[in-house]
N, C-alpha and C positions, 0 to 999 in steps of 0.2 A: 245453772244453765237456764237461759231465758229463751223461750220459743215465741216467735211472733207469727201470727197467722194473718195473712193479708186477704181481705175479701174484695174481689173486684166485681163491679157491677157488670153483669152480662145482659145485653139486650137480646131478647128473643123475638122472632117474628114468625108469622105463619106464611109459608110460601107454597105455591102450587107447582107440581111437577107433572106435566102431561106424559103419558106413556102410550106406547103402540100396542096393538092387539097382535102380539107375536109371542112365541114361547120364551125367548130369552133376549134380554137387552140390559144395558147398563145405564144408570143415571148418576149424575154428580150431585152429591149431598154434602153439606158441611158436617164435619166431625161433631158428634154429640147430638145428631138429629133425633127427633122423636116423631114417629109416624102417628098422625091423628086419624086419618080416614082415607079411603079410596072411594071415589064416586064418579059418576058420568056427568060431564058438563058439556052441553052442546054436542052430544053424540060422541064425545071423546073421553076416554078414561083418564082420570087425574088422581095423583096422590097429593094430599096436603100434609105438610110436616111442620113441626115447630123446630126452628133452627136458629143458630147464632150465625148470621151472615158474615161475621168477621173471622170465623174459623176456616181453616183450609178445607178444601173439598176432597172427597174420596169417591171412587167409582163403586157403586153398589149394584150388584146383579139383581135383576128383577125377573122372576119366572111367572108366566101366566099360563094357566091350563083351563080348558073348557070342561064342563061337567061331563063325566064319562070318559074323558081322555086317559089313556094308560100312562102311568108314571113308573119308570124303573127306579126303585128306591136306591139301589147301589150306584147306578150310572148317574142319577140325579144328585147324589150326595146327601140323601136324607138318612142321617145316622147320628147317633150321639157320639160325642168325643169328650175326652177329659183333658183339662189343662189346669195345672196347679191345684188339683183337688176340686175343681168346679166342673160341672157337666154343662155342656152346651149342645144345642141341636143346630145343624148347619143351615136350616131354613126356618124362617119365621112367617107364619100366615099373617097377612095384613088386611085381607078383606075379599069380598066378592062384589062384582058389579054385573049389571045386565045391559044388553044392547038389543035393538030391534023389538022393543016392547016386551022384553023378558024371554024372547025366543032363544037368544044366545046368552049363556051364563058363564062367567069366567071367574077363576079363583087365583089370587095373586100372593106370591111368596117373595121374601127378600133374603139374600145372604146378608146378614148384619155382621160386619167385621168387628172384632173385638180390638179396640185400641188399647194396648197395654203400655204402662209406663216404661221408660227406658230402663234397661238392666233386668227386666223380668225374665228374659229368655237367655 
C-alpha cells in the first residue's frame, strides 16, 4: 500500500478586524485563524489575526467586559466540556485594551469554534 501526502503552499496574511465596545458581537474570520493581539488604533479597538484569506469564513462571537463588570459563568457559557476525550473551555481570553487614557479597561474573549473533520460526529 502506497500513501501519498500532498503538501500545499498556504499563504498566510495578517489582517485587522475592528471591534465595537459592546458586550457581544460577531466577526467573520477565515477558518484556521490565529489571534495575534488586540490593541487600540486611533481610539478604536482592533484584533489582528494571522489568516489564510482563501479559507471560508466563519462567524466568531466576541465578548467584551469592563474591569469590575459581573459575569454569570453559567449564562455566559464559561465551563469546560469534553469531546472525544479532549477538554475545551468555551471562551478564550485574547487580551485587554484601554481607552480614555487608561480610565476604561476592557477584557476580550472569543468563542473559538472547533472545526472537526467530516465523520467525527
